[in-house]
C-alpha positions, 0 to 999 in steps of 0.5 A: 202469757204470750211468747213470740219466738219470731220476734223474741217478744214475751207479753205477760197479762198481769204483774211481773214480780221479783223476789225482794224479801229482806230475808234473802239479802245481806250486806244491804247498803244504799246506792251511792252517787246514784245521780252521777251514775244516772247522768252517765247513762245514755238512753238510745233508740235502735233497731235490732238486727234480727227484727223490724221496728225501732225500740228504746233502751240502753247499750249493755257495754255502756251501762257496764262501765257505769254500773257493772252490777246491772250487766251479765255476760253469757258464755258467748260473750253477749251482754244483757241488762237487768232493766228492772234493777235500774229502778233502784238507781232511779229512786236514789237519783230522784231523792238526790235531786230532791235534796238539791231542789230543796237546798235551792229553794232555801237559798232562793228564800234567803235571797228574797228575805223570806 
């Protein structure tokens, strides 16, 4: 693991994992309206004030309006996004899109008389 305090970067050689065992969870529910939430998110490019270079990401305040569970606020009021947790939202959004695709395929087949 490398930590670059000058640029606030951390590099990890290997896999970063997060505890996700069902035995640590309760009140489990599938994410509702995931596709709508994703469609209301905005990916951006930006330059950090304290470091050079262009990056990509999201704006915490915008994400908080759509999926507040992804955003935390520290004691100074600065917001952070749990980027890895966006994956669960994307999984459900892709599944919702696949349902739409399958429905459109079926409709096309009917129109073609297949």
